[in-house]
NUTIFI-90324 format. One record per residue: x, y, z of N, C-alpha, C in turn. Coordinates in steps of 0.05 Angstrom, whole numbers, plus 5000, padded with zeros to 4 digits. Layout:
N
XYZXYZXYZ
...
# end
This chain:
665
750976751144748576711130746376891144
744376971132742277141142740476991161
739477131181737577001199734877161198
734277241175731777401171729377271182
729376991183727076841193727176801223
728676961238728976911266727077081281
724777121272722477251288721177041302
719577121322718676901341715676961351
713876841338711076881347709676631350
708376571374707076321380704376321367
704276271342701776301326700776021319
702175801328701275521321700075391345
697775271341696475121362695574841354
695474641369694374391362691574411351
690874241332688274271320685974211338
684274431341681774391357679974621351
677474561345675574761337673974841361
673875111367672375201390670575431382
668675511399666975731393666175851421
665976111423665176241448662076241450
660976221474657976241479657076521474
654476551472653476831469653977001494
653876851519654577001543657377091543
659176911534661976991533662277231515
660877231493661277441474660377711485
658177701499656977941510658578071533
660077901547661777991570664678021562
665377951537667977971527669877771539
668877561551670577351564671977191542
674577111549676076941530675376641534
673776571551672876301555671976181530
672775941524671975811501670775521506
668875431493667775171497668674991474
669474741481670374571459667874461443
668174501416666074421400666674141389
669074071382669773811372672773761374
673473511377676173431381676873221358
678873271344679673071323681372871335
680672621332682272401343684272331323
686672261331688772181313689771901321
690971751301692071481309694371511326
695271291338697671291356700071391339
701971511354704271631339706271431329
705971181333707971001326708170941295
705970991281706070931252703471041239
703571111213701171191199699170971198
696771051194694670831191695070661168
693970431168694170261145693270371121
691070521122689870651097691370881089
692771031108694071271100696871201087
698070991095700870931085700970901053
699070751042699370731012698871000998
697171161010696771430999699271601000
700471581024703071721027705171641008
705371381006707271260988706771350958
704371340952703671440922704471720919
703571900936703972180932706872260933
708172180953711072250957712772100937
711771850931713271690911713371840883
711071960877710772110851713072320851
713172470873715172700875717972600873
718572370885721272240882721772160853
719872060839719972000811720572250795
719172460800719572720787722372810791
723472800817725972900823728072730807
727872470807729672300793729572360764
727172390752727072450723728472710716
728072920734729473170728732673110729
733472950748736272910750737372750724
735772560715736472410692736372570666
734372750664734172930641736673110641
737373210665739673390668742173250657
742672990667745172840661745272800632
743072690620743072610593743472860574
741873070581742073310565744773430565
745773450590748773590593750673430580
750373140580752272980567752373020538
750073020524750073060497750873340487
750473530504751473800495754473790496
755673710520758573720523760073530505
758773320496760073140476759373210447
757973430443757273510415755673280401
753773170414752272950402753772680403
755272640423756972390426759272380405
760172600396762472610378764972670391
764872740416767072810433767372610456
769572480460769872290482770872470505
769672380529770272520555771572320572
773872380583775272210601775972360628
775372230650775972330676778872240683
780672420683783472340688784372390717
786072190727787472220752790272110748
792372270756795072170752796772330772
798972210779800972340796802972470778
803072730781804772890763807772900772
809373010757812273050763812573200787
810573370796810773520821810173350844
809373090841808872920862806172940876
804373080861801673140871799573010852
797672890862795672780844793973010831
793672980805792073190789789473050778
787373200779784773120768784273310743
783373190721782573360698780473210680
779073360665777373250645778673270617
778773070602779973060576777673050556
777673230537775573240514777073190488
776472950476777772880451775772850429
775773030411774073000386774772760370
772672630359773172400340775072470320
775072710311776872800288779772800295
780372800321783372810328784472530329
786272470311787372220310790572230308
791872030306794772030303795672120277
793672100256794372170230793372450222
791472550240790272820237790372960264
792773030270793273160298791773400300
790773450324789273700328790673880349
790074150345791174330366789874270394
791074340415790274290443790374530460
788574550479788274770497787974670527
789574750545789374690572787874920585
785574860598783975080609783875040640
783475260654783375250684781375440695
780275350717778375520732779975720749
778475870765779676070783780075950812
780876130830781276050858778575960870
778575760888776275660902774075540883
774875450861773075320841774075050833
773074930810773774700801773674660771
774374450759774774400733772174440717
769774370728767174400713766574690709
767974890722767375170718768375260690
769675100675770675170649768875050626
766574970632764974830612764275000587
763975250589763575400564766075370546
768375370557770775350540771075060528
770774850546771274590535769074500516
766574590522764474500502764874640476
765574900474765675040449768474970435
770574940448773274880435773074590425
772174390440772174120433770174080409
768074240409766074220384767374310359
769474470363770774580338773374420331
773774190346775774020339778374030356
778374200376780674220395780574000414
783073890421783173730444783273900469
781773870489781674050511782173880538
783773980555784173870582783374090602
781374050618780474220638781374120665
783074260680784474160703782874250728
783274100750782874180777785774290786
786174540789788674630799789474480826
791974460832792774330858791174480880
790174300898788574400920785574440914
784774410889782074440881780674190871
778074180874776573960865777673690874
778173520855779273270861782273220861
783773460855786573430857787573430884
790073340888791373340914791573620928
791773620955792073870968794374040958
794274300961796374470951798174520974
800874460971802774540992802974850995
802674941019802475221026804975361013
804475570999806475750988807775640963
806575420950807675300927806075350902
804275570902802575610878804075620852
806375750852807875790827809075550817
809775350833810975120825809274970804
810274910780808774780759806274920753
805975170758803675330750801275230764
801375170790799275040805798074800791
799774670775798774430761798374470731
797974710723797674740694799774640676
802274700684804474640667804874340667
804174200690804373900690802173800670
799873940668797973830650798873900621
800374110616801274180589803273960582
805073860600806873650593805473410587
803273340600801673100593800573120565
799373350558798173390532800173360510
802773460516804873440495805673150489
804772960505805372670500803072530486
800872680482798472530470798972500440
798572260429799372200401797472350380
795172430388793372570371793372890374
795372980388795673260390797873400374
797473600361799773750346801073900365
803673810371805173920394806074200389
805974290363806774560357804374760363
801974640369799774810374798374750398
799574820420798774780448798275050461
795875100471795275350483794275330513
794275530527793275540555791475780558
789375730574787675960582786475890609
785876100625784776040650783476300661
781576270678780176500691781176560718
781676820722782676920749785176790758
785076620779787576480787788476270766
786576210748787276020727789076180706
788476440703790176600685793076650699
792876670726795476680741797076430736
795676200738797075940733798175930704
796676050685797876070658800276240656
800376460671802676630672805076470685
804676330706806776170718807775970698
805875840685806675640665808375740643
807675970634809076110611811976180620
812276260646814876330655816676080657
815375860666816775600667817575510640
815575550622816175460592818375620580
818675870588820976040579823575910584
823775760606826375640614826775350603
824675250590824874990580826674960555
827974730551829574710530828074700503
825674570504823774590482821074690492
820674950490817975070499815774920486
813674890502811174750494808774920488
808575160498806275340497806575530474
804675530455804875710434802875940434
800875920453798876150454797676140480
796876380492795776410518793776620519
791276580531789276780535788876800565
789377030576789077080605786477220611
784677080624782077180629781777280657
781377540661780777660686783077640706
785377690693787777720711789877860696
791778000710793778160697795677990683
796978110660799377990648801878080663
804077970655806678050664807678260646
807678520654808378720635811278820636
812478780660815078890665816978670671
819578740672821678540679820978430707
821178170710820478040737822278110758
824678200751826578300771826678600774
825778750754825879030754823079140746
821279190764818579270756818479530742
820579690740820479940727821179930696
821879680689822679640660820779470645
819479590625817679440609819079240590
817979000589819378800572817178610561
817878460540816078260529816677990542
814977920562815577660577814377430560
812977470539811477250526812877170500
815077300491816477220470814777230444
815177010427813777000401810976860401
809976810426807376690429805176880422
802876780415800476950413799176970441
798677230450797677250477795577470476
793377410493791277610495790477630525
789077840530788077890558785077970556
783477860574780577940578780578100603
780178370600780278540623777478670628
775878540645773178650650773178930661
771579080650771079380659770279400688
768979170699768079180726769378960742
771878920737773278700753773778790782
773078620800773278680827776178690839
778178570824780678530835782978650820
782678650792784978720776784578950757
786579040743786379220720786279540731
787279570754787479850765790379950762
790580200762793280310763793680480788
796180490801796680630824799080810822
799181020839801481180841803581060860
805681200865807781100881806981050912
804881200919803981180947801680970950
800880840928798880640931796080740924
795881010917793281100913792381040885
789780970882788780870857788481110838
789581070813789481260793787281210772
786880970764784980920743783280640751
780680640747779180410753779380200730
778379960733778679770712777579840685
775480010684774280080658776080260642
778080360653780080530639782680390634
782780130637785279970637786580000610
785080000589786179990561788080250556
787580450571789180710568791680710585
792180500602794280520621796880440607
799180510619801680430607802180130605
801079980625801179690626799879570601
797379660595795979560573797379640547
798179870545799379980519802079840515
803579800535806279650531805679370524
803679230536803078980527802378940498
800779140488800079150460802379210443
804379360454806779430439808979220441
808278980451810278770454812478830473
811878980495813779020514815379270511
814679430492816379690487815279910506
816880110509815980350525813280450514
811280480532808580550521808280850516
810181010520809981300518808681370491
806381510490804981620467803381410453
803381140462801780940448798980980453
797480920432794380970434792980710420
793780480427792580260416789880190429
788080050415785380030425784579740432
782379720445781379430453780279290430
780479020432779178850411780378860383
782978960382784379000359786978800361
787378640340789678470341792078630328
794278630344796578770336798878560331
800078580309801978360299804678480299
806778300306809678360304811178120301
813678150287815177920284817177910308
817177690321818877630345820277370341
822877370341824577140337823877000312
823277150290822777020267819976920261
818376980281815376880278813377110282
811377110266809377320270807477250293
807377420312805777370337803777610339
801677570354799877780360799077820388
798178060394797278150420794478260418
792778220438790078330438789178350466
787578570472786178600497783278650493
781678500506778778530504777678650531
775778830529774778960552771778960553
770578720559767678700561766778850588
764278960585763179090608761678900626
763278750642762078550660763878520683
763078360704764478320728766178080726
767978050747769977840748768677570747
766777500764765677230767764077170742
763277360727761577290704763277190679
765877210681767477130660767176870649
767176650665766676360656763976320646
762176490649759376440641758476660622
760276790608759677020590759876920562
757676970547757676910518759777070504
760177320513762177490502764977390504
765577320531768277240536768876960521
766776790520767176530505767676600476
766176780465766576860437769576970434
770577130451773277210450775176980450
774676780467776376550470776476390443
774076340433774076190408775576340385
775076590383776376750362779276760366
780176780391782976800396784376540388
783276310394784776060388784475990359
782376070346782076030318784076200302
784576430312786676610299789476480304
789976390328792676280336793076020321
791175840321791875560313790075470289
787975640282786075530263784275330278
782375220265780375040278779874800258
780274560267779674340250776874340239
774874450255772274480247771374770252
771874950234771275240239768275290242
767475410264764875500268764875790278
762975950270762976230278763076250308
764676440319765176450348762376510362
760676630349758076700362755976480363
756676260349754976020349755675840372
754275860395754875740419752675570430
753375340441751275160454751675100482
753875190494754475130522752375210541
750675420531748575510550746575300554
746175120537744274890540745374710562
747974670562749074500584748474630611
748774890614748075050636745175000646
743475010625740674970632740174680642
741274490628740674230637742074180665
744374300671745574290700743774400719
742474630711740574750730738174580735
737174460715734874270718735574040739
737973950737738673740757738873860786
739874110786739874240813737074260825
735174330809732474330819731374070828
732073860811731373590818732673510844
735073580848736573520873735173630897
734173880896732774020917730273880922
728673810900726073670904726573410918
728673270910729172990922729673020951
730973230962731473250990728773251005
726773390994724173411008722573141003
722373060978720572860971721472580985
724072530983725172280995724872281026
725272511038724872521067721972461074
720072561060717272501064716572221058
717872111036717371831029718171641052
720571701062721471531084719671521108
718071721112716071741135713871531132
713471441108711571221102712570951105
715270921113716570661118716670601146
716970361154716770271181719070381198
721670411188723670521207723170801215
721770971198721671241205718571331208
716771141209713871211209713171381235
714571331257714071471281714671761281
716271841261716972121259714772291244
712872161231710872321218708872431237
708172691230706372841248703772691248
702472661271699972501273697472641267
697772911262695473061256696273351248
694673491232695673751225695473951248
696974141247696774391267695174611255
693274691270691574921260692975171260
693075311237694475571236692575791237
693075981253691476201258692776471250
691076661244692376931236693577041262
695577191258697077301281695677551291
696277611317695277861330696778101322
695978331329697378571322700078581337
699878511362702378501378704178271369
703278041360704877841349706277921323
704878071308705978171282708278361288
707978521310710178691317712778561323
712378321338714678171344715878041318
713977951303714877811276716478001259
715378241252716778421235719178541247
718978611275721378711288723778531288
723078271294725478091294726378031266
724878031246725778001219727778221211
726978461217728778691211731278691227
731178641254733578631271735478401262
734178181255735977961247737478031221
735978131202737078211176739478401180
738878601197741078801201743378681213
743078501234745278371246746878201227
745378061210746677891191748478041173
747678271162749178441146751578551160
751178661185753278781199755478571207
754478331216756378131224758178051200
756978021176758577941153760678131147
760178401146762078601141764278611162
763278591187765178601209767078361208
765978141201767777901200769777931177
768878031156770678061133772878261137
772478441157774578631164776278561188
775778321198777178231222779878131214
781878281218784578221207785677961220
784977891243785977671258785477401243
783377391227782777131213783377141183
784477371173785077391144786977171135
789077121150791076951141789776661139
787876591158786576331157784576311133
783176521130780976531110782376481081
784576621078785976601051788276431049
788476241069790476031070793176141066
793776351081796376501077798276421099
797476281120799076221144798575921149
800575791161800075501169797875481190
796075291186793875261206792674981202
791274901223789974631222787374651205
786774891197784174921182785074891151
784074661138784974631110783674791088
781374901095779775061076778875311088
779875551077779275801090776475911083
775575871059772975991051770675861067
770375611067768175471083768375551113
770675561123771175661152769975931155
770476111138769276381140766176391139
765076241118762076241116760976091141
762375881150761275721172761375871197
763476021201763576191226761476401226
761176521203758976731202756376611205
755976381196753276221200752876171230
754876071243754676011271754076251288
755376471281754876721296751976801293
750976781270748076871263746176651277
747076401280745376201292745176251322
747376331334747376401362745676651367
745876851349744177091351741177001349
740576831331737876761329736776621354
738376461366737676321391737076541412
738776731415738476941434735777101428
735277161403732777301396730377131403
730576871396728276691403727676671433
729876661448729776641478728376871488
729277121481727977361487725077371481
724477291457721677311447719877121465
720876881470719476691486718976801514
720876901526720677001554718977251557
719177421537717577671540714877661525
714477471507711877461492710677181490
712277001480711276741474709976591497
711576571520710576421543707976551554
707876801554705576941565703076901549
703476811522701176791504700776501497
701676331515700876041511702675881490
704975971484706675831466707775571480
707375351467707975081476710374981459
712774971471715174891457715174601448
713874441464713474161456711574131433
709274261435707174241415708174291388
709874491384710974581359713674441350
714474251367716774091361719474211367
719574421382722174541389723474351410
721874241428722874041447721673781441
723073631422721773351413722473131431
724373171449725572951465727872831449
729872741466732372661453732072421434
730472231442729971991424728872071397
726772261397725772341370727672521356
729172671372731172851358733272691342
734472481354736372331343735272151320
732772061323731471911303731072071278
730372321282730072511259732972571246
735072591261737672621250738372381233
737672141242738071901225736671901200
734172011199732572031174734172231157
735072451168736472641150738972561140
740472391154742972281145742372091121
740271941123739571751100738971921074
737372141080736572311056738972421043
740772541059743272661047744872471033
745372231045746972031031745571941005
742971901005741571820980741772040960
741672290968741672500949744372530935
746672520950749272510939749972270924
748572040931748971800914748171840885
745772010883744972080854747172240841
748472420854750572580843752872410833
753672210849755872040842755071860819
752571760817751871600796751871760768
750872010771750972190747753772230738
755572300757758372330752759672110739
759071860748760371620739759571560709
756871580704755771480678755871720658
755671970666755372190647757572410649
759072390670761072590675759872870677
757572900689756473160693755673180724
754773420731753773460758751573660757
750673760780748473950781749474230791
748974440776749874700784748474930770
748575160782747675400771749675610777
751275700757753375900760755175810781
755375950806757475900825756075710847
753775600843752775400862752775130849
754474960859754974710848754674470866
753274270860752974010874754573810858
756973720866758573550852759573300867
760573100853761872870866764472980879
765472830900767772920914769472670921
771872730928773572510937773272460968
773972200976773372131004774472321027
776872461021777872631038776172881047
774172941028772373171034770573111057
769972851061768172771082769272851109
771972761113773272841139773473151142
773973291119774073601123771373701128
769273581118766473671122765873641152
766673451165766273401195767273631211
769673771201770573991216768774231215
767374261195765674491191762674451197
761774201197758974121201757974241227
759374251249758174371274757474681269
758974811254758475101250755875141234
755474981213753074991197750774881212
751174691230748874581244747774801263
749574951277748475161295746575331280
747275421255745775611241743175481231
743375261216740975141204738975031224
739974931246738074841268736575111277
737975301285736675551295734875671275
735775671250734175781228731575631223
731675351224729375201219727475231243
728475231268726775301291725275551289
726775761282725576021277723376021258
723975921234722175921212719675761218
719975521230717875331233716575311262
718175331282717275301309716275571321
717175801309716376051321714776221302
714976191276713876361257711876241236
710976001242708975901224706175961230
705176141213702176231217701376341190
698676401188697576481163697976801161
698576891138698277161132696277201109
694277371113692077381095690777111090
690676941112689476681112690776481094
693476541087694876361068697676301082
698376051085700875971095703376041077
702676011051704876051030705876341032
704176531039705276811041707176831063
706676701086708476681108711176551098
710976341086713476191077715076371058
713676521039715076681019716476901034
715177031053716377241069718977161083
718776931095721176811109723476751091
722676641066724776601046726076861036
724577051034725677311025727477441048
726377431073728077561094730477361101
730277121096732576941099734877031084
734377101059736477181039736777481035
735377631051735377921048737978061051
739178001075741578121081743878081061
744577831052746677791031745777921006
743177890999742278040975742678320974
742078470996742578750997745478810996
747178661010750078711008751178690980
750278500966751178470939750078690920
747578770924746278980909747679260913
748179310938749579560946752579570936
753779330938756679320928756779380898
754979240882755279280853753879540843
751979640858750979920849753180120854
754580090875756980270879758980240858
759679990851761679920832760980040804
758579980795757780070769757580380768
756880500790756480800790759180950792
761080840806763580980813766080870800
765680600793768180460783769780330803
768980350829770380230852768480100871
769479910885767879770906767479940931
765679840948765379990974768179970990
769280190999771680171014771379991038
773379811041773179641065771579381061
770379341039768679111034769878971009
771578791014773178650991771178510972
771978510946770278400926769878090929
771777950940771377660944769177610964
768677770983766677721002763877760991
763577940972760977970960760477730940
762377650926762277420907761577170923
762577120946761976890961758976890969
757577120969754977120976752977040954
753777010929752076920908750576680913
752076460918750576200924749076200951
750176370969748776390996745876490993
745476690976742776800972740876590963
741476430944739976200935739375980956
741575910969741375700990739575791013
739676041021738076131043735076141038
734476231013731776251004730675961003
732275780990731375510988730975361015
732775441035732575321063729875371074
728675611072726175671084723975491073
724075441047722075261034722474971040
724974881039725474591045724974521072
725874671092725474611120722474631127
720974811114718174841120716574601110
717174501085715774271076716374021092
718673991101719273741118718173771146
718074021156716874061182713874011183
712574091161709674031160709073751161
710773581150710273301151711273161177
712973291193714173171216713773311243
712973581242712973741266715573731280
717773711266720573691276722273881260
723174091271724674281255727674201251
728574011266731273921266731873751242
729973611231730573441208731473591183
729673791179730273971154732874131159
733274201184735874361192738274201188
738173931196740473771190740973701160
738773661146739173621117740473851103
739574091110740674331100743574371107
744174331132746874361143748874181129
748073911129749873711117750273761088
747973841073748273871044749974121039
749474341052750974591047754074551055
754574391076757274341083758774191061
757473981051758673831028759074001003
757274150997757374350975759774540978
760174621003762374811008765174701007
765474471018768174351018768774210993
766874180975767474050948768174270928
767774520934767974740914769774950925
772174870933774075090945776874980943
778575140957781575070958782174910983
783674690980784574551003787774561003
788774641026791674661029792674431046
795074341042796274141060797174261084
796674101108797374171133800374171138
# end
């Protein structure tokens, strides 16, 4: 994570108004005479008159936060249930593979034992969860399909994935297909599968398993943002039709970070993703496995052939979008709707372009905002209660404009920290020694590779921030009167752990809201790839493994932002806060911008900077910008940078371990 806020300027002083005498002015002396001193109440608790005012003000913000969370839950619920005409069930069951599977079942009221409906099993991609398919399950269920959205093995609330067993039961998808085939309100001749990225890979695995079944179950498959199986699985030089008489389609993004390239015998890339439709693989697929020599079939066209006495079709869509945008693309969702309506028909036909899932995304985002507000408002509200009253700052700190030399340290440290953050991220992504751990390719005691990578990068940047702050203090701050105790950097152990206790209560309360929303409405709070969701108890133990890494960063980051860099710019503190928020997220934002600028301009990613590493930065950008604001607001009320740092570290850790892949040890 970026440490753009790791500049260090002692611009904060305890409140005291002073003026220089005329003699002092004439001689240029820095001697000042005290004009007035503001008396403050004892630090043990707010005054009797202040406490009700604090309760009212912060209580209002807590109510606003809870209202936003409720609006989010109710709104998202009514969108995903199509006005309460689709029943939603949270499924947990032990499959034939011996692993517990988690899934969401969407059953329209129109699907009954006497009016059986077609069904589609949908799957997210690698390092995601079942809620990432909400565009598909909202739109398909609204049109009368029974939809099951799975947590693939190792993801979300499903059991851990045994290492090297991804292909078994299609990482869980085929086990879900077998469950769907037993439902009394499903037309067993019209069962389809679709998935994004690794979910498409799971669909491919499931189709190959289904090929060996005595009574095949899958009639149609749409592979989103992953390759099809174009050649014989034992002889890659021989084109074959691996999908038989099923209807099959592929969504091949023109700017896919991982797939749809062609290579020569030496491994040199011949064509980028945007030229995929012209490759032999694509043409053979559209030709039902025949030799593609001379074929010139086009994208978004349905090609039909009779296979084993049944008319089947093939289609390839090539939207101009990136890989992670697939699950949130109106265009891809339209392709999915059109594909299954052609394959199975629809009990309630609705034009593919008529979509409402975006409203669910909006409501989910409203809840995410409410969640963030709650972290701050509830923390401040607790300061007005007896157990935590001693943590409230007893008086405001006077903020002064910085000096020219101070601004030099401020801007210099911002730039240096941002550069180090970007460099360290790229260097870590290229460190071959940890690749096996990060991608869960080798046996290890680390159950989740992605959070480990982000946590390790965070800790490295946290240590660097501490080094920069130390240098700043020794060379500049100490000589200019910086008081580490006055600005809360050295609060004392008792006050430090008291603050950690407050932070723990806030985090527990915030996630309790998430669990209540999940229980009553089967929704959560999210924006694209940033998701705050309910989790299974095992995630708490996993989170404790990574929490120290995130604590190093967020403690250092909060100290840098609030203890070293809080001063006015143009006589306004909010300008200071805004700058720190921007620089906090600047390094990952630049890496993403440069990566995709290069991709769009050339058709290829930056050499040596893998696409997954830039995708992992999307939520980081939002989190780091928010961290500057959240920790600043809590610091202003407590004069303690560690409370906000702990709240951010614990929250981010739980978000990370709840939205990734877990492998069995």
